[in-house]
N, C-alpha and C positions, 0 to 999 in steps of 0.2 A: 485523304479527306474523310473517309469512313472511320478510320482510326481516331481522328480528332473528334468526331461526333460521339463515338463510343466513350472516349476519355472524358468528354464534357458530361455525358450522362452519368458516368460513374463518380466523377468528382463532385457533382452537384446532386447527389442522390437524395439527400435529406430534403432539399428544397423541391425537387421534382416530385418526390413521393408525397410531401406535405400538400402539394397542389393536386396531384392526380388522384389520390385516394378519395378525398371528399368530392372532387369533380366527377369521378366515375359514379360514386354512390348517388349523388344528387341528380346527375343527368339521367341515370337509369331509373331512379325513382320517379323523376318527372315523366319519362317515357311510359312507365307503368301507369301512372295516374292519368295521363292523357289518353292512353289506350283504353283504360277503364271507363273514361268519360266519352269514349267513341268520338274523338275529335276527327276532323276531316283528314284525308290522306295527305294532302299537301303539308299540313302542319306536322303530321306524324313523321313524314320523310325528313323534314328539317330538324326536328327534335332528335330522332334516332340517328341522323347523320352526324350531329354534334356528339352524341353519346358514343357512337362507334369510333369517332376520331380519338376521344379520350381513352377508350378501351384499347385501341390499337397502339397508341403512344405508350400506355402502361405495359402492354405485352412486349413491345420493342425495347423499352427501357429495361425490363427484367431480363430480356434476352441478352443485353449487353453484359449483365452479370454472369449469366450462364456461359457466355462466350469467354469470359475472363476466368472461368473455373470456380466461381463462387457458388457453392451449392449449400444453402442454409435454409432453415425454416422460413425466414421472411421472404426469400425469393420464391418459394413455393406458394406461400400465402398470397403474395402480390400477383403472381402469375394466375392463381386460381381466381382472384378477384377480377383481373382483367378479362380472363376467358369467360367467366360467368356473366359479366356485364355485356361482353360482346355477344354471347349466345342469346341473352335476353333481348337485346336490341335487334339482332338478326331475326329472332323469332317473331317480334312485333311486326317487322317488315314482311316476313314471309307468310305469317298466319295472323293477320290483324283481327279477324272476327273470332278465331279460336282463342287468342290471348285475351281479348276483351271478355269473352264468355267465361274463361277461366278466372279472371280477376273478379268479375261480378259474382261468381259462385263462391269464391273465397270470402268476399265481402259479406254475402248473405249468411254464410256459415259462422263467421266471426261475430256478426251482429246478433245472430240467434243465441250463440253461446254466452255473449255478454248479457243479453236480456235474461237468460235463465240464471246466470250467476247473480244478477241484480235482484231478481225475485227471491232467490234463496236467501240472500242477505237480509232483505226486507222481512221475510217470514220469520227469521231468527230473532229479530228485534222485538 
C-alpha cells in the first residue's frame, strides 16, 4: 500500500508540485499576514493548521524521491521550501507575540527605507 502511494507521488510529480509550491507559499504568506495583524488565536490555529498540512505533504512528497534515490537540486529546493514553511508556521504557533513583533519591526523598517528613498528621488527632481 505504501509503495503504491510512493509510486503515485512520483508519477504525478509535476501536478503535485504545481499545486503544492503555490499553496505552501500562499498559505505561509497568509499565516504571516494574519500574525502581523494579530488575529485571534482561534483563527491563527486554523490558518497555521492548513499551512502545516501543505508543508508536511510537500516534505513527504520530496521524501518519496529521496527514498527512490533521486538526489538533484530540485529535490533539495523543494525540501528546503517545505521545511522553511513548516518552521515558519510552527514558529507562529509556538511564539505568536514574538513573530508578530518581528513582522511589525520589519514592516516599520521597510516603510522607513521606502520613505527615505522616495524623498531622495523627489529632491533630485
